[in-house]
N, C-alpha and C positions, 0 to 999 in steps of 0.2 A: 504493500500500500504506500502511495505517495501522499504528501501533505501540502495543502495550499492555505493561504491566509486571506480572509476577507476582513477588511477593517475600514471604518469610516472616521473622518474627522467628526467628532460627536460631542455635543453639549446638551445635557438634559435640562440645564438651567444656566443662568448668566454668571454663576459663581466661578466658573473656569474662564480664563482669558482665551481668546482665539489663538494667540501665540503659543500658549502652553499646550493646547490641544494639538496644534500642528507639530510642535516639537516632539510630543509624545508619540504621535502617529508614525512619524518618520523613524523614530527609535525602535518602535515595534516592528516595522518593516525590516530594518537592519538586523534586528535580533532574529527574525524569521529566516533571513538569508543565511546568516551565520549558523543557525541551528539546523539547516537542512530542508527547509521548505522549498518547493520548486516553482510556485507561482504565488503572486500576491494580487488581489483583486481590488479595484476601485469601482464604486457604484456611480450611478447618475441619479441625483435627486435635486429638487428645486424648492427654495424658500422654506426649508426645514432645518433647524439647528441640530436635530438629532442625527441627521445624515447630510453633512455639509459636502456636497459633491456636484457643483454646477457644471463641470466639464471633466469627465473621468480621464480624458487624454492629458489635460494639464496636470492632474494629480500624478499620473503614471510617468510623465516626463520629469516631474520633480523628483519622484522616487528613483527613477532611472539614473538621475544625475548623482545620486548619493548611494548607489548600489553598483554591483559589478556583474552578477550572474543571474540573480533571481528573475524569472520571467514575469511580465507585467500585463495584467488582464483587465478588461472592462467587464464588470458584473453588475449591471449590464448597461450598454448604450441602448437607450429607449428609442426604438425606430421612429415612432410617430413624432418625436420632437426634433427630427433632423431632416435635412434634404440629402439625398444620396450623394451628390457631388461633394458637399461639405463633410459628410461623415467619412467618405472614402479618403478625402484629403487629410483630415485631422488624424485619422487612424494611421495612414501611411507615414505622415510626418513623425508621429510618435514612434513608429517602428524604426524609422530612419535614425532619429537622434538617440535612441536607446540601444543601438547596435543590433537591431533585429530581434528584440525580445518581446514583441507584442503578441498577446493572446486575445483575439477579438471575440468578446462576448456580446451577444445581442439578445434583446428580449422585448416583451410587450409593455412592461411598466406595471407599477403596483397600485398606486392610489388614485382614485377618482379626483381627489383634490388637486393633484398635480395636472391631470388632464384638463381640468377646468381652467387652468392657467396657461399651460403650455400648448394644448391642442383643443381649444374650446369647441364644444359640441360633440367631441368624440367620447364614446363610452369605453371604459377600460376593458370591458368584456369583448369589444370589437377590435382591440388594438393588435391582436395577433395577425390580422390580415395585413397591417402595415409592415410588420416584421417579415412576413413571408414574401412581400414584394421588395422590401429593402435589401435583404441579404444578397440575392442574385445580382441586383443592380450594382451594389458596392463591389462585388467580386469581378464583374465585367469591367467596371471603371478601373480597377487595379490592373487589369490585363491590357487595357489600351482604349482606343476610341470606341465609343458606345453611344447609341441613341436609345432613349427610353420613352416608351408610350404605355404607361401603366394606368391603373385605376386611380392612384393617389398622387403620382408624380409624372410629369412629362418634361423632357428636355431634349434639345438637339444634340448632335454628335459632340461628345465631351470625353475627357479622360481624367483620371486622378492625377493631380500634381501636388506633391511628388508621388512616386510609386513606392510601395513598401520595399524595404531592404530584403526581406525574406521572399524567396520565390513563391512560397505558399504559406500564407498566414494561417495559423491554426484558428478554427472557428468553434465557438461554444454557443449553445442555445440554452437559455433558462427554460426548463420544461416542467410542466405539471399535468396538462391535459393530454390525452392520448393523441390528438391531432398534431401536437407539437413534437412528441416522440417520433411520430411517423415522418414529419418534415425533417427532423434532425438525421434520421437514418437515411432517408432518400438523398440528402444533400451532404453526407459525409461529415456531419458536425458532431463534436463531443457534446455531452449533456451535463448540465449542473442542475441539481434538484435540491429543494429545501422542504423538508417535512414540517416546518414550523415547530410547534411544541408537541406535535402528535407522536404517538408511540411507534415502535418498530413496524407495526402493521402498515403504516403509511409509507415507510421506506420500502417495504416489501411490495407494496402496490405499485410504486414507481418502477421497481425492477421488473414487475410483471408487465407494465406498459412498454418497457424497453424490449422485453422478450416478444411481446405481441407485434411490435413494430418490425423486429427482425424477421419474424415469421411471415409478415405481410410483404417483405421486401427481400426475397431470396437472392443471395449473391452479394448483398451489401456488407461492407465491413462493420463489425460491431463497434459502436462508439465507445470512447472512454467515458465512464460514468463516475461523476463526482457527486458526493452528498455533503450538504452543509448542515451544521448544527452550531448553535451558540455554545461556546466553550469557555470553561473556567476550571483550572486545575489548582488545587490548594493542598497545603502540607498535612493538615489534620482533618480527620473525618468530622469532628465537631464544628468545623467552619462551614458546613454545607449550606447553611441559610444565608451566608453572605452573598453569593451569586444569585440565589433564589430571590432575595429581596430586590436586588438590582433588576433582575429579569421581570419581576412583577411590576415594578415601576415603569420600566420601558414598555412592556406589553400593554399596560393601561393607556399609554400615549399612542401606541400603534392602533389600539382599538378605536380611539378617537378618529384616526386617519382612515382606517378601513370603513368605518361607518359614515365618513365624510360629514362629521358633525359641525365643522366650521369653527370649532372652538380652539383657534390657534392665535396666540398673542406674541407678536414680534418673533415669529418663527418657532416658538415653543408650544407644542400641543399640550393642552390641559390633560392632566391625568383624570381618568374616569374613576370615581370612588368605587371601591370594591362592592359595596352594597347595591350599587346601581348596575352592576354587570349581569347580563342575562346568561352569560356563559362562564360562570364562576369556576366550573370544573377545569377550565383551561388555565387557571391561575393557582391550582392546588400545589402547595409546596412540594409534597412528596412526588407528585406527577412531574413537575418541572425538574426536580433533581434526578429523577429516574430517566426521563426521556431526553433531556439535553445532555451535552457532553460535559457534565459537571462531576467532579469527583477528585479523589487522590490519584496520583499517577497509576497505581495498580487498578483502580476502578475504571479509569479512562481506557487503559489497555484492554480490559475485559470488554468494555462497550465497543471499542473499535474492532475487536475480533469478530463481533457479531455482524458488523457491517461488511467486513471482509468476507465472512461466510456466505452472505447473500449475493456477492458479486460486485460490490462497490470497489472501484479501482483507486479512487483518490478521495481523501477526506478534506473538506473545507472547514478550517478552524475559523468560526465567526467570532471575532474578538469584541465586537461592539454590542454591549448590552447594558450600558449605563454603569458598569462596574468602575470602582475607583482606579485611578491611573496606577497606583502602587500595586494593587491587586492584579491588574492586567499584566504588568511586567513580571510579577512573580509567577503567574500562570504560564506565561510564555517561557520563562526560564525552566520551569518544571516539565513542560511539554517537550521542549527541545532536548533537555538532558536525560529525562527518564522515560518519556513515552515513545518518541520517534525511534530510539535505538532498538526497541522491542520489535520493530517492523523492518529492520535492515537485514 
């Protein structure tokens, strides 16, 4: 099993300065490179302090300037927020200046709140159609002159300037629905999946969708399958509630976004009080501790072995869950020193 890091510049409230958050995030990336992670991922989000990522390629270029070998990925560029020519050029430039380290992740987008601002009138549930038109257009622009006459974009003969340094940029798709697994297999894309806070049955369901897509597309190469979980490793078992409390706080803010309640002040989503949640079972401490990659190093190794057993190729360590910066650093140290060696 290989290991990847997903990390955001993240502020849960205004008590942390932006400079401190930026410095911490870069240090986490550098620790991941030194500790044996093979890819680090930057997201794309807008107008939200808990995920500060207005342009993932800018973030990757910054990280690339302060690292040497770790590969740099977008998880994910949101197709509907871009024009194909601009997306192709931004991605290619990032690949060029980072020495050919780009992993191009593309997806549909997460929150209706963002669509209301970035692509007014578009329903999040329809955004997969933009992704499926965007990816082939970007790849053809990377290859040379190309004219596009699609449903969502039209442009005369154009090409990507610059071109990627890599002859073939690895492509990743964020996939949850069966139709997206089928698209990934058909188009030779690796897959990243996120079971949120759900149990292993959800991860197994995603592996089943991959198997179904492979069966429906005989002769196609099996994609690399990466699975993401919020991760926090700690020294003592009695510290188990520290990441759980952080996750509960962050998840209550996510709940606000998923329900598009509009209760966001200066970029900070309001936490929904626990007694007002209709899905309280999704915040149960024991469930969160069990389902997420929380635990001592030995506990994390045992959990990861279960993912390895169902066919997961790479694990995405999602570091951003509102945990304190000191605790994030200690978690990364423990993961690199005590967890990764168990899979070499």
